[in-house]
C-alpha positions, 0 to 999 in steps of 0.5 A: 764479818769484821765490816757488819761489826763496824756497821752495827756499831755505827748504826747503834751510836747513830741512834744513840745520838739522835736520842741524846739530841732530843734529850738534850733539847727536852731537858733544862730548867723547863722540861719540854715533851719529846712530842712538843719538840717534834711539833716545833721542828716540823711547824706544828702548833704547840701546847705552848707558845713559850716552849716554841721560843725556848726550843727554836731560839735557845735549846736547838742552837745549842744542841747543834753547837754541842754536836759541832764542838764535840765531834770537831774537837775529837777529830782534832785530837785524832789528827794530832795523836796520829801526826805526833804518834803520842797518845797525849796529844790533843787539839790544843798541843799546837797552841791554837787554843792558847792564842785564842785565849790571848785574843780574848784576853787582850779584848777583855783584860787589855782595857786596863793597859791600852785604853778604852778601845777594847773595852767598848769592842767587848759590848759587840756580840761578834768581838769576842769570837773575832779576837779569838780568831785573829789570836788563833791565826796569830799562832797558827801562822807561827806554827806553820812557819816553824814546821816549814823550818824543822824536819822533826815532827815532834820539834813541832809539838814542843813549839806548839807547847812553848807557844801555849806557855808564851801567851799563858804568861802574857795572859797572867801579866794582863790579868795582873793589871786588870780589875776583878770584873774584867778577870771575872768576865775573862774567867767566865769565857774561859769556862766554855759555853754552848749556848751563846750562839745566834743562828747567824753565828752558828751559820759561820761556825757550820760552814768553817766546821764543814771545811775542816771536817771535808779537809780531814777526810781528804788526808785519810791515806796520808794519816794511815801511812803516818801510823808506821813513821815517816819513812813508810809514808815516803815509800808510799809516795806521800809528801810528808811536808804537804801532808803535815802542813794540811793536817796542821791547817785543818786542826788549827782551823777547827780548833780555832773556830770552835775556841773562837765560838765556844771557849776552850773545851777540855778533854773531849779531844784528848779522850774520845779518840781512845774510846773509839779506837777501843770500841772499833779495834782498828787504826784504819782513819777511814772507821776511825773519823766518823766514829770519833765524830759521833761519839764526840757529838755524844759525850758533849750531848751527855755533858751538856745535859748534866751541866744543864742541872735539869729542873734547875735555873743553874748551869755548870760550866761545861769545861768542868763537866767535861772533865768530870764526867769523862776522865774517870770513864777513860781511866776505866776504859784503859785499865780495863783494856790495858792497851791505848793503841790498836 
């Protein structure tokens, strides 16, 4: 009976995801009928040629990006909450996002201190993702080294938070010496964006995302064993150090690539795992990983649709919408359920 209930939930969520995917493509400053979107995707002739260009070059990549970002951040949040056994842990606790922000800050804000090289580099489409990736990799290396030096998993959490504070301090110093135009450019990046990727960038993003998802699936057994503590995991023959490093690497890889291509997007990674636990009432990661991924994609598609302000030419920052829309929902769910972990 329980498996049938899970299957019913998965089917419902999958149908909702498909509906929201097409609704997301349809909505915007120009409303495009679903029928015309289907014609475009199946190679048919649309009523207006401009609709085909809008769908293929802008809205389809953005909707796919929303699915990848939403599901990726949600899975990272689930991994971190399980590893640290902390309901407030999210994908950014390791400082990976802060490292990406530092890389971008050095590129955009660093020109005031380091000369024209950084300023000229910012012209390239790939420069921001590369700078963010390098910053993420730097912090990742430091976290992995620290993880191998300490035995207590909670110490890694504290070290990650300290790296986040350190990078924030450096960014503040860079901002202090920067011009208003540079600060504004960095601020716009920090708002997060789903609509700036070309198909080539999306391909690279998708490949790295797939590697991260395969890695997350491979650690389902260690994740389930960590729920009852490290001693229990050892009794099952789990290599604690190796499993912990793999989980940290997967989270860092996914968080790093998402932040590099879309900027730091708050709330989703922290809240969606709780929604998945409450909906499926299980702690089995074989169920939680796919359910968290689907719910994360659904949440970000909804937030992106709201951010687009349909029929308006303005687009709100996705970062603001995820928190404004999502936080009250999670607060209501937690008060109603009165239980965080199953």
